N, C-alpha and C positions, 0 to 999 in steps of 0.2 A: 855713256854718261850715267844713265839710270843704273846700270850694273855696278858702276863705281860707287855711287851713292848708297846702294844696297849693301855693298861690302863694308863701307865705312859705318853704316848703321849697325851692322852685325857686330863689327869689332867694338864699337862703342857700347853696345848692349853687353857683350861679354866682359869688357873692362868694368862697366857699371856693376854687374853682378859680382865680380871678384872684389871690387872695392867695398861693396855693400856687405859681403860676407866677412871681409876682414874687419870692417867697422863693428859689425855685430859681435864677432869673437872678442875684439878688444874691449868693447863696452861691457860685455858679459863677464869677462875675466877681471877687469879692474873695478867695476862699480858694483857688481852683484856677487863677487867671490865670497865664500864663507870665511869668517875670520879664522886666523890661524889658531892652533891649539895654545900657543904661548899667549896670545892676546886674550883668549877665553880664560885661561888660568889667571891672568892678571886681573881681569874683571871679577872673577870669583873671589880672589884674595882680597880685593878691595871691598867687596860686599861683606865678607866674613869679618874683616877688620873693623867695620862699623860697629860691630857688637862686642868687640874685644876691649879690655880683658873680660873673660867669661870663665866662671867656675864650671869645670867639667864634672868634677865630683868633689868630695870633701878634702881631697889631697892634691888635686891637680887644677891648675889654672891655664887656660889657653890665652897666651899673651898676644899673639898675632900670627898671620900667615904670610908667606912670601912666594911669589912665582919667580922661579929661576930659569935661566936658559936651558934648552934641551928638554923642555916639558917636565921640569922638576917642580913639585909643589911641596913647600916646607911648612910644617906646623911647629911653632915655638911655644913650648910649655914651660911652666914653672911648677916644681913640686913644693908645695907650701910648707909642709911639716917634715920634709926629708932632711936627713943629716948627711952632709956631703961624704963623710968618711964611711957611711954605711951603704952608700949607693954603689952598685956594680954597673959602671958605665961601659 
């Protein structure tokens, strides 16, 4: 009887350790995971856009920024004094 209780106790300890480890991994993964690069880029774009439009130089205005899928960061500029026919796009 005592031997049987000892085995149950050992099994319960092992199960408890495994459940504890799984819980630790899940909590760490979902609650403390670093933000993805896409989310970071969206946050940066939002911060930059608070200051837009902004003159970069006498000819160029930064209108806004956009975070796109696949870690793409786009800057949208306007050439103030540029003549469309003279620009080589």
